[in-house]
VOBA-179845 format. One line per 3 residues: number of its first residue (from 1); their letters; for each residue y, x, z of C-alpha. Coordinates in steps of 0.02 Angstrom, whole numbers, padded with zeros to 5 digits. Layout:
NUM> a> Y/X/Z  ...
This chain:
1> mka> 03856/04639/04838  03779/04810/04810  03875/04965/04864
4> ydf> 03891/05031/04685  03968/04866/04629  04084/04872/04779
7> fhs> 04155/05041/04730  04168/04994/04546  04276/04843/04588
10> lwq> 04373/04945/04715  04411/05081/04586  04475/04955/04459
13> nyi> 04593/04881/04587  04648/05054/04643  04692/05125/04471
16> ait> 04791/04968/04430  04925/05029/04552  04879/05214/04546
19> pqa> 04877/05261/04361  04887/05447/04403  04710/05436/04474
22> kni> 04636/05375/04311  04736/05505/04214  04679/05646/04328
25> qsl> 04499/05589/04320  04512/05591/04130  04583/05767/04141
28> fqe> 04426/05826/04230  04312/05729/04115  04393/05805/03961
31> age> 04352/05974/04037  04169/05923/04041  04165/05877/04225
34> kvi> 04076/05731/04307  04190/05667/04445  04102/05623/04608
37> ndh> 04197/05541/04750  04191/05628/04918  04266/05483/05015
40> vaf> 04375/05328/05002  04503/05279/05133  04574/05113/05194
43> rtf> 04713/05061/05312  04723/04906/05419  04797/04825/05576
46> ans> 04712/04835/05747  04698/04675/05848  04691/04567/05692
49> pis> 04564/04469/05588  04549/04628/05483  04537/04754/05625
52> lek> 04429/04909/05603  04290/04834/05709  04283/04676/05602
55> les> 04292/04766/05435  04155/04883/05497  04032/04738/05494
58> ilt> 04053/04726/05304  04026/04913/05284  03867/04896/05387
61> qlg> 03806/04759/05270  03836/04879/05124  03722/05006/05209
64> yqa> 03852/05115/05296  03840/05186/05472  03982/05251/05581
67> yga> 03969/05432/05635  04138/05490/05697  04299/05431/05780
70> frf> 04475/05502/05775  04640/05471/05865  04812/05509/05793
73> ekk> 04931/05495/05940  05096/05524/05850  05054/05405/05709
76> hlf> 04980/05273/05827  04816/05267/05733  04631/05256/05770
79> arc> 04502/05294/05635  04316/05302/05605  04213/05375/05464
82> ykh> 04055/05306/05386  03917/05370/05275  03777/05293/05173
85> sds> 03595/05346/05167  03622/05367/04980  03719/05531/04975
88> slp> 03784/05493/04800  03896/05358/04876  04063/05412/04947
91> kvf> 04098/05421/05132  04223/05294/05199  04372/05334/05310
94> lse> 04442/05178/05393  04600/05186/05500  04696/05054/05594
97> llt> 04874/05045/05659  04884/05019/05847  05027/04896/05834
100> hel> 05042/04873/06023  05103/05053/06036  05255/05023/05926
103> sek> 05426/04959/05979  05450/04776/06021  05551/04752/05862
106> sql> 05413/04821/05751  05281/04725/05847  05371/04560/05815
109> iln> 05377/04597/05628  05194/04649/05617  05131/04508/05727
112> syi> 05214/04385/05607  05109/04459/05466  04949/04464/05568
115> aqi> 04972/04280/05615  04960/04236/05429  04791/04321/05400
118> pnd> 04655/04188/05379  04521/04198/05512  04387/04172/05379
121> clq> 04445/04312/05264  04290/04419/05294  04171/04310/05194
124> sps> 04148/04443/05059  04167/04632/05035  04304/04588/04911
127> vfw> 04423/04576/05059  04436/04765/05042  04539/04745/04883
130> qgr> 04630/04583/04920  04795/04670/04953  04919/04581/05066
133> lwn> 04848/04434/05162  05024/04388/05218  05190/04350/05136
136> kps> 05300/04489/05069  05410/04576/05197  05598/04573/05182
139> see> 05686/04734/05136  05759/04740/05311  05587/04723/05391
142> yqt> 05520/04860/05278  05662/04976/05325  05639/04941/05510
145> lsq> 05453/04979/05500  05476/05136/05395  05595/05212/05523
148> ese> 05457/05204/05653  05297/05211/05551  05280/05250/05365
151> yaa> 05101/05188/05384  05162/05017/05445  05288/05003/05304
154> wls> 05157/05048/05174  05032/04924/05243  05162/04784/05250
157> tig> 05185/04794/05061  05018/04853/04990  04894/04776/05111
160> lga> 04706/04800/05102  04645/04912/04962  04585/05089/04933
163> nhf> 04726/05199/04998  04647/05344/04905  04489/05404/04819
166> tvs> 04442/05587/04837  04373/05705/04706  04230/05812/04774
169> inh> 04269/05989/04718  04093/06038/04772  04027/05936/04625
172> lsg> 04143/06014/04495  04060/06150/04391  04218/06234/04325
175> fdd> 04319/06246/04486  04263/06362/04625  04402/06328/04748
178> ies> 04539/06205/04793  04677/06322/04735  04618/06312/04554
181> vnq> 04618/06122/04562  04793/06120/04636  04855/06239/04501
184> lll> 04786/06128/04364  04878/05978/04437  05040/06073/04459
187> dkg> 05029/06139/04281  05011/05958/04221  05167/05907/04316
190> ytl> 05091/05813/04464  05182/05816/04630  05071/05871/04774
193> ntv> 05086/05839/04960  05161/05997/05036  05160/05942/05219
196> ggl> 05080/06087/05311  05057/06177/05145  04971/06126/04984
199> vkg> 04801/06151/05064  04758/06064/05227  04619/06150/05323
202> tpe> 04527/06314/05297  04349/06373/05262  04339/06415/05448
205> vfl> 04350/06229/05493  04232/06193/05347  04348/06072/05255
208> eqs> 04495/06100/05138  04595/05955/05066  04746/05926/04955
211> stm> 04823/05772/04877  04952/05706/04758  05101/05610/04822
214> adk> 05078/05424/04798  05123/05338/04635  05275/05224/04640
217> idf> 05276/05039/04597  05417/04914/04577  05420/04791/04722
220> efs> 05527/04638/04752  05549/04598/04937  05555/04421/05004
223> dgv> 05746/04428/05010  05756/04467/04824  05793/04653/04845
226> skq> 05695/04762/04723  05653/04945/04743  05517/05070/04705
229> ips> 05392/05097/04845  05240/05212/04866  05073/05140/04813
232> cfy> 04919/05253/04824  04871/05434/04793  04725/05544/04739
235> efa> 04643/05673/04851  04536/05828/04822  04415/05902/04948
238> irh> 04296/06048/04961  04169/06059/05101  04098/06222/05167
241> kqa> 03930/06269/05242  03914/06276/05430  03815/06405/05528
244> dgt> 03655/06306/05504  03677/06308/05314  03723/06124/05298
247> lfd> 03885/06062/05222  04013/05994/05345  04014/05806/05320
250> sfi> 04146/05741/05441  04336/05750/05445  04470/05856/05532
253> egn> 04609/05766/05625  04737/05900/05584  04700/05884/05398
256> adk> 04699/05695/05396  04862/05684/05493  04950/05775/05351
259> ifd> 04857/05681/05213  04926/05517/05284  05099/05580/05233
262> stn> 05052/05566/05049  05120/05388/05052  05286/05433/05135
265> qr> 05443/05380/05043  05522/05527/04950
C-alpha cells in the first residue's frame, strides 16, 4: 500500500465517527483553502501485539522514519513521532499506554483485552483503522478505567484508528495565526479544548496548537448499557521558524499533554 492510499483510507474511517472534521474541512474549502494535514495521531497498548514498536514496522514500510521520543509521566504514556521524505505527507504521532504502570484492577481489565488481539494482526497497514481488536468492554470496566486513565477508557471502546488529523495553519492562505482559526470555529459553534487555554504552546517554543473536543457517538457496552462516549477530534497547528530559519518540525510534550484531554468525557 502506498502512503497516499493509506491516509485516504484512514481519513474515510476517521470522518465516519468524527463528522465535525469533515464539516470543518468543508468550511475551510468553501473559503477557498486547500487543507493540508500537519500530522495524524494514533493510540495503542504497550506490551501487546499492537505495541508502538510493532506498529512502527508498518510505518517504516510506508516510508516513515522515527525522529523523536516523548514521555508523559502522569498519563503513563510513551510516544514517538515519524516523518516521511515526502514533506507533503503528514507527520505521525504514535503513543502507547504503559499498562504496567496502572493499578492492578485496571491492568487485569486491559490484559483481558490485549489477550484477545490476534498475533497476526499486523499483516497489512489496514490494522491502523481496524478499531477494537477485542470484545466490547462492560460499562463497569469502562468506568473503572476512566477513573484512572481517560486514555485507557477511550482506547477500550474505540481501538486502533486515527485519534485526530491536524490542519496545518501554515498552509492556509487566509489565516495568519491560530487565534483567527479558533475564532472561526467558535463562531460556528464548535467546542474547543480549553485545558491550559485555547492555545497550547507559544511562538517562543515554535509550535502552537488547538483542538476541538471529541465528537460523541452512541455506544452499547457488553452488559447492554448504552451511553454516549467520546470518539475523535480535529486539531489545528501552526509551526514557527527557528533561529536557523527552518520550521520547527517536532512536538512539545507540554502541548501534547493537554491535547490528549480532547477525548476526555465532558
